[in-house]
C-alpha positions, 0 to 999 in steps of 0.5 A: 499499500502506498498512501499519499503520506506516511508518518515519519517515526524516529528510532524507538530507543530515541523516543524511549529515552525521553519516555524515561525522563518523563517517568523520572520526573513524573511531569506529563503535562502543564508546561513541562521541561520537554515542552519548554525545550521544544519551544526554545528549540523551535524559536531558534529554528525559525528565528522567531521571538515567541512561539507557543507549542499548542494541542493542534493547528485548529486551536492555534487558528482559534486562539489567534482570532481570539487573541487579536479580538477580531470582529465581524468579517475575516477575509480568507481563502476558499482553497485550504483545509476546512479548519481554516474556515471552520475556525472563523465560523466556530468563533462566530465570525463571517468568513469572506472569500477572496479567489486564489491566484491560478498560478500559486494557488494562494489568496490573490492579493490583487482582489483583496480591496474589493472585499474589504468593508467596514466590518473587515477585521483581519485577513487569514491567508494560507500558505498553500502547500508551503508556497508563500502568499504574497506577503508584501501585498497583503501587509501593505493593504492590511496597514492601509486599511488598519486590519490584522493579518494571520497566516495559516502556515500549517504547511510552511515548516522549514519554508524560507522566503527572502532568507528568512522563515515564512513564519515571521510574516503577519501579526500571527502565524499558526502552524500544524504538527499533525502526524501527516505534516512534515514535522509532527508531534503526533498531534500538535501546533504552534502560534508564532508572533514577534509581538510582546503583548500578543505573546502575553495574551496568548500565553494565558489564553491557552491556559484557561486564562490563569494568572497563577493558581488562584486568579485569572487574567481573562477568558482562556481555553485549554490549548496546552500540549503534553510532554509525550508530544514534545518528546516526539518533536524533539526526536524529529527536529534534528532529522528535518534536514535529511527529511526535506532532502529526501523529499526534494529527491522524490519530487525531482524524480516525479518532475523527470518521470512526468515531464511528458504528461499534460499536467500543470504544477503550482508555481512557486514564488521567487526567493522561496526555499521550499520544503517539498511537503507536497506534490500536487498536480493539476489535470486538464479536467476532473475526468482525467483526475478521476481516471487516474485516481481510480487506476491508482486505487485499484493498485492500492495507491492512495493519492488525495484530492487535497483540497476538495471539495472547495471550502465554498461548498460548506453548508454552514457558510454563505455561498460566494463565487470563487471560480478559480478556486472551484476550477483548481479544486476539481482538477488537482491531486496530491501524489504520494510522497514521504521520507521512506518512499522508495524510487521504485514506488515513485516510478510505479505511481508515475507509470500508472498516471502516464498509462491512464492519461495516454 
């Protein structure tokens, strides 16, 4: 079986060494030493001032919305994982979609001003598949209208743009460390900001609002993560160089094998140091995609229609016209890619695709 991804697991003895520390200390959650160590190492890795390790990427988005005290409407992308939109709706804010750029697949910044109203409080954009949004244009518009910027950076671990981490953009970046991600802590995520005041709010909001044991700063939620999850992250973080390198090799092999196919690919922005987290291909039409997907499934190969369906179709939001996102969502397929994938398996996937669309 070849799935769209496979969770990277470190050598068991490395993880067991951290488990022995947890058993010795008896400290399993509530800002334990391994959580603190992981936060410190991730801050250094990304070159950021504040980073908070939380339970998952979705709670990171929800805390970001609360910490920025957003109201009314939040402009976002219809082409992302459902959590991007559901986090807005869950906080009882209105998601307003701006269509995507057909090349980068990220929110089309040139369309932003058309959707800004007196009720707009923020832009929540996704770095789709780890490709950078037009961060300069988005920030310029946000500054002009006095609104905030959150980036759903779930896919952006290890991505650098203009020689610095992509996570350094916006008021807050939220990232996922789910087991399907490039870097993972089994379940987990983080909030990143360089704003000291925002960092203070996040620190208590993610911990029920506590101010010590018997007082509260204000409203909070349980966003904390455990020592066990931090231990997994501490095992994997030193391996990220080789993990990204292998995924780049797989991507290059796909490129070579599929160069004759009538497929389009996402255009990566200039000055981007990519992480090869995904290998999406865009078919001429949905029927071609379905033929390939079915042919692969018959051989126990499971690519994913990532992202499908388009978020504009969700039944709990107001429908809005986003023709580019609609078209892309119907024709894009992410091919399998993961650290342990063998060259022969890459060749098998590519061969089935080529034979099916010939």
